[in-house]
C-alpha positions, 0 to 999 in steps of 0.5 A: 403253296396253300392258297390264301385270300390275298394269293387268290386275289393276286391272279390275273383278270385276263385268263378268264377273258382269254377263255371267253374269246376261245369258247365265243369263237368256237375254238376252244375244243380243238385246242383244249389239250394243247391250251391245257397242257402245252400252253401253245397259244402265245395269247394264252401263254402271255395271260398264264405267265402274268398269272404266275408274275402276280406271285413273284416279288419282283412284282412288289419290289417293282411297285412305283408307290406303297402306301398304308390307308384305310378305304374311304370310298367305293364308287361303282364305274361300270357294270357287265355280266361278268365283271364290276369296275369299282374305284377305290378312294383310299385315306393314306396314312402312311407313305413306304415309297413314292414321291409326296405325302398325299392324304388321298389316293386312288386306284380301280379295280374288278369286283363281284357281288351276288348279281355279278359272279366273282371270276375264276382267276381274279384279281378281284376285291370286295372292298367296304369303306373302313378296311385297311389295306397295304397297296403296291401300286403304279402311282397314287392314282391308278387307273389299272389294278394294284400290282399287289393288295392286301386288305383287312384287320392290322393283325390280318395285315401283320401276318401276312406281311411277316409271312412275305419279309420271312419267305424273303429272307429265307429264298436260296440263290435259285429263288430269288431267280425264280422270283426275278430279284437279286440280293440288293432287292432282297435287302431293299425290300426286307427293309420296306416290309419292316417300314411297312408294318411299323406303318401298319402298327401305328396306323389308326 
């Protein structure tokens, strides 16, 4: 699968942290071949598994809330030489999943800039006020990065949502298993994608 800006953003942040742990502890070299080829390290195996899970449909299927909106404000929380922790305040235009009808939602995320280079692996985001988003998260006030985040123009969001919808509709039984969903999940999420596409089209 050819990487896209969105799929690039779904990679887990912890792989780089795990890598640094091995480098700082001077244990990386003896395990290099094992880590790269066999994933013998328990911690690294969990990290890689988490990274791979970012791509599966179950990540979006299990999100407690799904909403459409536009970034209202970006708040810098902390900065290190490796990472920027920020919070996005989103003006919610429509809720596709989740109870209530909040006007605003927030989520914390990892970011980067010229002073703090992007980590290889992500998920890191560069969000600016005014950009449209589709957020798959655990709550409307989340202190962890979204399970999945789409950002861009309405046309770009619609393109990605249509790709998700079409891919899901064509999945074979074996592909459903790989994505950790079943036929009922498929039906529910196809309906969700249709709903979100409608919200994106009608949102200001």
